[in-house]
Residue, then its C-alpha position, 0 to 999 in steps of 0.5 A: a500500500q502507498t501512503t503519503r505521510t506518517m502521523a499519529e492517527p486516531a483509532l477507528e471506532l464502530t458503534i452497533r445497536q442490537k437487541e441487548g442495547l448499544g455497544g462499541f468496538i475499537g479498531q479493525d480487529c473489533v476489540v470490545d469497548d466497555r465504555a461504549l456499552i449502554a445496556g437495555q432493550d429501550v435503545k431505539s436508535f443512535q445518531y452522530n454529529a458530522s464531526g463525530t464528537l457527539l452521539a445522540v442515543v434515542k431511548v423509549d422515554s428519553v434522549s441522551v447526548y454523549n461526549t464521544q471523547t470522554k464517553t460521558e453523558k453531556i445532557s439528557f432530555a425527558v422526551a418520549s416516543v422520539a422517532a428521529v433526531s438531528f444536530s445543527p451544523q455547529n452543534s448548537y441545537l438538537t431537532m427532535f420529531e416525536s410520534f404525533r399523539s392526538n390525545f396529548s396532554a401538555s401538563s407534563a411537557p416542557a414549555a417552549d418559547a414559540t406559542p401554538a399561535a406563532a407556529e400556526a402563523e409560520e405554517s400559514g405564511d403570516s409573518s406579522s402575527s408570528s412575531s407576537s404572542a397569543a392572547p390568553s383565553s379564559s375558555p379551555a382550548k383543545e391542546v395540540h401536540q407540538n411534536l417537532s421541537v428544537w432544543d438548546l444543547e448547552t442549556g437544555e431548554k426547548i426554544y421552538a415547537r410546532t405540529q408536524k403530524i407526518f414524518i417524511r424521511d426525504q424532508w428530514p431534518s424539517i428545519r435546516w440551517t446554513h453551515d454557520e447557523c446564521v439563517g434557518a429555513m423550513i418548508v410550509t404549505t405556501g413554500v419555504q420560510f426563512f428566519s434568523g438562525k437564533r430567533f425562530t419567530t423572526i421571519t426574514r424571507n418567504l419563497k412562495k411556490p406551491n408543491i415544494k417537497l425538498f429543500s437543501w442548503a449548499p455547503n460552504s456558501s458565502s455568508s453574503n450569498y447562501l445558495f439553496s436548492i428546491f424540488i417542486m413536485a408535478a401538479k396537474s397544470s405544471p411539470s416537476s422542476v429543480g431550482l437553485y436560488s440564493y439568499p437573501n434574493v429568493d425571488r429570482a432563480v440562479c438556475f431552473k430545470s424542468t423534470f417533467n413528471a417526477d414524484s420524488a428526488d434526491l438533491k446532492w450538493n458537491a462539497t464546495g457548494t457549486a454544483l448539484l445532482a438531482h436524481t428524480r423518480s416517478d412511480v409510473d413510466r408514461t412511455g411504457k418502457s419500464y415497469y419500475g417507473e421513470t428516473n432522470l439525473l440532472y446537473l445544475n451549477s451556480a453559474g446557471d448551467s443545467q443539463f441531463v447527465v445521461d439519456t439512457p434510463p434507468i438511473f440506479d445511483a449517483g454521488w459526489s466524491p468527497s472533494g466534490d471534483k468528480f461524481f459517478a452515475v450508474y445507469g442503463t438496463l442491466p448489466a448497467h453502465t458506470r461513468i465518472f464525470t468531472s465537476k463540470c459534467e464532462k466525461f472522466a472515465d468509463f467502467p465495464v458494464n456489470h450488474y451494479n446498482s450502487g456506488y460508494f466513493s472512499p473518504n480520500g476519493k481515490m477508490v470507488i466501490l461499485a456493487g449490486f445489492g437488493n435483488l442482485q447477487g451482491q457483486v462488490d468491485i473496488w476500482d482505482v478512480q484515477n487509473a480506472k483499474l480493478i483493485s479487487s472483486q468478490v461476491i458478498p450476498c445478503t448485504t443490506y448496508l455498506s460503509w467505508s472506514p474514515c481512513s479508507r483502508f477498510f469497509f464493512t458489509a452488514t446484514l441488518s434486521p428487520r430487512l433480513r432476520v437471519d445471519n445478522g452481523f457485519k464483516i470488515w474487508t480491505p480494498t484488496g479483498a481480504l476479510v479482516k473480521t466477522v462479527l455475528f449477532p442474533e439480531l443487529y439493527q444498526v452499525d456505523w463508524k464514528p465520523i473522523n475527518a479523512s485528513a487525520f489519516a495518512e493517504y492510502v492507495p493500494s499498490p498496483a501489485e495488490y490489484c486483483a491478487p487471487p487469494k492464496a491457499a493455506e499451505g498443506s490444504a488440498a483442493e476440495p473435491p467437487k460436490p455431487k449434484p443432488g438427486a431426486y428426493v426419496p422419502p425416509h421409509l424408501r431410502g436404501q431400497a431399490a427404486a420402484a418403477p415410477a407410476p405413469v403421470k398424465e401430461t398437463p398442457k404447458q402455460g398458454t396451450r389451448f384445450t382442444e377437443e381431443m385433450l378434453l376427451r383424453e382427460s375424461l377417459p382412463v389411461g389407454a382408452m383414448e388410443k383404443k377409441k381412435k383405432k375403432t373410429e378409424a375402422t368405422t369411418q373407412l367407406p367401401a369403394h362403391f360408396s365413394t363420392p363423385a370427383p369434384s370439378v377441376p379448374f382448367g389447367s390443373s390436375p385432378s390429383s393436385s386439386s384433390r390434395g388441395k381440398r383434402g389436404g394430403k398430410r394436412g387435409g383431415r380435420g384431425g390434422r388441422v386441429e392438431e396444427s392449431a393446438r401446436i400453434s397455440q402452444l408455441e405462441g404461448e411459449l413466445q409470450t412466456i419468453k417475452e415476459l422473461k426478457r422483460k424481467q431480464g431487462n429490469g434486472e430481475p434474476l433468472t434461473p438457468d432454465q429460464i435463460t435457456h428458454i429465451t435462447r429458443e425464441a428464434s427456433i420457436s418463431q420459425e416453427v410457428n411461421q412454417l405451420k401457418l404457411g403450411 
């Protein structure tokens, strides 16, 4: 491996959540960290802040924030039924979303600075009434659960609260700040509201556009010109669109691009905040090309440029490198194409087509993992980004989560519950394909590295000599003999005995075959009776010579023999022959329909059995036979 410098590096830490509670490991060898243990089945989730200095642990009846350096509790909040938490960029606030309760009683809930009237005014877009407090009422009003709250991490006070009945993961966190926390924003019914970063009731700007579903600040923007992006879902009279705007001049778009009929999107900024990728999706493909809907990938930048990145759907995944100078796109019908672009949306490198549907840049940006999970077999290939060379390749099935270590020397693949409830655990690998550690659990719900800035580690790149090195067998180990193919199932009471002659089995028509008169009659008679009936019928239908019908008239220029064959059909002239040919044509057309459905599944990336793949290869011969039967 190649490193650029040596330095005292921080230790890697892994945090896991299982049935018995929260736990931790130190280093790639997974030494158990006793200080990170929080026992008890009431732990629901955990969340690190961006720098990894704080850890929020959500329990059934409370939320605790820990200092990850000292492993001590910093502050605790007595808030129950919390579904999600989020740290502000400067770690000044913690946003919580509680499960909404219609029968809420505020007698035991902590008070907040924002009143229900102010929260309702902010939702409706009335900035004048939001800055004033609601007048006290003598009549008891129905209490509403203000389940979205913001807490000060230094004083522990609730500084803002409002009602949000439904949790939308794509919109979380519902309240977003600029990187310096000077300006905050939230999506409301009429658009996006902006407020002073420390005074939630002071509305500074309003972007009034209906159907805004996503909002995202650009990282590292200038304090005089904060860039942000929005996604507007399609309505009856207008298409969906993605736009770039700047604060405080929110009335004019920096860049705007229509995406037609998208229902959802992922907005991904590069690290410098100068370019955006919008991965849009729709549930229905109006062109009828894909059963799984329609996807697009848009590129927009702060200079006002915008374009569709690729024109070969579907788009499986896209993402920026940590430095923001490159991004990848996995697209096209399987096996999929993968291309790396520069920050100006220019081609940088292409990778061979393979069964990929996801990608992961290493924290140092030197490597990228291209993988195929979900309904694919679990192919995991690690590539050198600069030289577009394969470092290692392996198949890791049943993977539900993958993550690089902060040092880029390791990555883990995990099988988590409830996605998969068997073989739960995680495996730590090196980029060259070596398995370092395997840790299994009866039930594993969550696992993640502690965030550490990549600059704290020496830069790592595997040496070319390690690229695609095959694993070496241990000394003295012999190759395993090939396993015999499994035979037919034999019941326990017949095992060890001579195989008896199988009983005759009635043939059932294949899918797509029409039932003819002969097939229906065969089903109603015992085995062998149909053949006897056919022989008897043929004997009784043969006429003596003196009962033969007169010869039909023959057109001029044709022989009687040819005309007779044309009407009686020679080999095809009998009624039974036409029935058999019609049944055969129906059977073959049914097989062609089955092959067409298998090809559609193959194009959408669904796995097929070897028999189904072999069946697809017979399409040409089946079509030729159908044409021959129809032409006679």
